[in-house]
C-alpha positions in Angstrom: 126.5 56.0 -50.6 123.1 54.5 -49.5 120.5 57.2 -48.9 118.0 54.9 -47.1 115.8 54.4 -50.2 115.0 51.0 -51.6 117.5 49.6 -54.1 116.6 47.1 -56.8 119.2 44.3 -56.6 117.8 41.9 -59.0 114.9 40.8 -61.2 113.8 37.4 -62.3 111.0 35.8 -64.4 109.1 32.9 -63.0 106.4 30.6 -64.4 104.4 29.7 -61.3 100.7 30.2 -61.1 100.7 33.0 -58.6 102.3 34.5 -55.5 101.3 31.6 -53.2 102.6 28.9 -55.5 105.8 31.0 -56.0 106.5 30.9 -52.2 105.1 27.5 -51.5 107.3 25.8 -54.0 110.3 27.9 -52.8 110.8 29.1 -56.4 112.2 32.3 -55.0 115.4 30.5 -54.2 115.7 29.5 -57.9 114.9 33.0 -59.0 117.8 34.5 -57.0 120.6 31.8 -56.7 123.0 34.6 -55.7 121.2 35.0 -52.4 122.9 32.6 -50.0 120.8 33.2 -46.9 117.1 34.1 -46.6 115.2 35.7 -43.7 111.5 36.0 -43.1 110.1 38.9 -41.1 113.3 39.4 -39.1 117.0 38.4 -39.2 117.3 37.9 -35.4 120.4 36.0 -34.2 121.4 35.5 -30.6 121.6 33.4 -27.4 118.5 31.7 -26.0 118.3 30.2 -22.5 115.5 27.7 -21.9 114.6 26.6 -18.4 113.0 23.2 -17.6 109.2 23.3 -17.0 108.4 25.0 -13.7 104.6 24.3 -13.5 101.9 22.2 -15.0 98.2 23.0 -15.6 95.4 22.9 -18.1 95.1 24.6 -21.4 92.2 27.0 -21.0 90.9 26.3 -24.5 91.2 22.5 -24.9 91.4 21.5 -21.2 94.4 19.3 -22.1 97.4 19.0 -19.7 99.9 21.8 -20.3 103.5 22.3 -19.2 104.9 25.8 -18.6 108.4 27.1 -18.4 110.6 30.2 -19.0 112.8 31.3 -21.8 115.2 34.2 -22.0 116.8 35.9 -25.0 120.3 37.1 -24.5 123.6 35.9 -23.1 123.4 34.9 -19.4 126.3 35.8 -17.0 127.3 32.2 -16.3 125.6 29.6 -18.6 126.8 26.6 -16.6 126.0 27.9 -13.1 123.5 30.8 -13.6 123.3 33.4 -11.0 120.0 34.2 -9.3 119.6 37.3 -11.6 119.4 34.9 -14.6 116.7 32.7 -13.1 113.0 33.6 -13.0 111.7 33.8 -9.5 108.5 32.2 -8.2 106.3 34.8 -9.9 108.0 34.2 -13.2 109.8 37.5 -13.3 113.5 37.5 -14.0 116.0 39.6 -12.1 116.9 43.2 -12.9 118.1 43.7 -16.4 116.7 40.4 -17.8 113.4 39.4 -19.5 112.2 35.9 -18.9 109.2 35.1 -21.0 106.9 32.0 -20.8 106.7 29.0 -23.1 104.0 26.4 -23.0 103.5 22.9 -24.4 99.9 21.6 -24.6 100.1 17.8 -24.3 97.7 16.9 -27.1 98.5 14.5 -29.8 100.6 15.9 -31.4 101.8 18.5 -28.8 101.2 22.2 -29.4 104.2 24.4 -28.7 103.9 28.1 -28.0 107.1 30.1 -27.5 107.7 33.9 -27.2 109.6 35.9 -29.7 112.6 38.3 -28.9 111.7 41.8 -27.7 111.8 44.3 -30.5 111.7 41.4 -33.0 108.3 39.9 -32.4 107.4 39.4 -36.0 105.1 36.4 -36.6 106.4 36.1 -40.1 109.6 34.8 -38.6 108.5 31.2 -38.9 112.0 29.8 -38.9 112.8 31.2 -35.4 109.4 29.9 -34.1 110.2 26.5 -35.4 113.7 26.5 -34.0 112.5 27.6 -30.5 109.8 25.0 -30.5 112.3 22.3 -31.5 114.7 23.3 -28.7 111.8 23.2 -26.1 110.8 19.8 -27.3 114.4 18.6 -27.2 114.6 19.8 -23.6 111.4 17.9 -22.6 112.7 14.8 -24.3 116.0 15.0 -22.4 114.0 15.5 -19.2 112.0 12.4 -19.8 115.3 10.5 -20.5 116.8 11.8 -17.3 113.8 10.8 -15.1 114.0 7.3 -16.6 117.7 7.1 -15.7 118.1 6.3 -12.0 121.8 7.1 -12.1 121.1 10.6 -13.4 118.5 11.2 -10.8 121.2 11.0 -8.1 122.8 14.2 -9.3 119.5 16.1 -9.2 121.1 18.8 -11.4 118.8 21.3 -13.2 118.2 20.4 -16.8 118.3 23.7 -18.7 119.9 24.6 -22.0 121.5 27.6 -23.7 121.8 27.7 -27.5 122.6 30.2 -30.2 119.9 30.5 -32.8 119.5 32.5 -36.0 116.5 33.4 -38.2 118.7 33.2 -41.3 118.1 30.1 -43.4 120.8 29.0 -45.8 119.6 28.5 -49.4 120.4 24.8 -49.3 118.4 24.4 -46.0 115.1 25.9 -47.2 113.6 22.5 -47.9 114.5 21.2 -44.5 113.4 24.4 -42.7 110.0 24.4 -44.4 108.8 20.8 -44.8 105.5 20.1 -46.5 104.4 17.6 -43.8 103.4 17.8 -40.2 106.0 16.8 -37.7 105.8 15.3 -34.2 104.6 18.6 -32.8 102.8 21.7 -34.1 103.1 25.5 -33.6 100.3 26.5 -31.3 99.7 29.7 -33.2 99.3 27.8 -36.5 98.2 24.3 -35.5 96.4 23.4 -38.7 99.3 24.3 -41.0 102.5 22.5 -42.1 105.7 24.7 -41.9 105.4 25.3 -45.7 101.8 26.4 -45.4 102.7 28.6 -42.4 105.3 30.3 -44.5 102.6 31.4 -46.9 99.9 32.1 -44.3 102.0 34.6 -42.4 102.6 36.5 -45.6 98.8 36.7 -46.3 99.0 34.1 -49.1 96.0 31.8 -48.9 95.1 28.9 -51.1 92.6 29.8 -53.7 89.6 27.5 -53.8 87.6 27.6 -57.0 84.0 26.7 -56.5 82.7 24.3 -59.1 79.0 24.3 -60.1 77.0 21.7 -62.0 73.7 21.8 -63.7 71.1 19.1 -62.9 68.1 18.3 -65.1 
């Protein structure tokens, strides 16, 4: 019976140059092929409801245009026709028993996306969930643009919101896709200068080591 103490499940030898290279190259997946799913900081899994942008403004730091909306973690009562208790009111506060949190997209080139993390699971090391949330917000905005360009769709005037099930768990075979080494069409506002692979290392305190070179001049 487990007594709550740490248990060593496996050991492996690697030949990378250090901790950062070990994580950046995803060598850990090769070290432990028996691990089918990986999680980073938290293994949160659940429903997420994302509402269309409710306001527009200016980013206080860059001054760029910014869209603002609301996001809620947890299953809503009626996903297709949500009750008033599921929708944030004019002050941005959801009904009793819910917790609507703000998301923002700064309309720079590329856009910077900032999403909340689940209550009791707000671990910044959970890069996969941040990327998934950002992806779903950007997909919602893209659908909104398509809708406004479609005159037939405008006649319905239906709210364009979305509810999805997301997980922080990353399958071993999806690690390369979850952490690409290049910048995408949008960036995480918390880590705008980092690719997803670099962000994976940064949130764990693993920085690139820059060796200063000196030269003698005569």
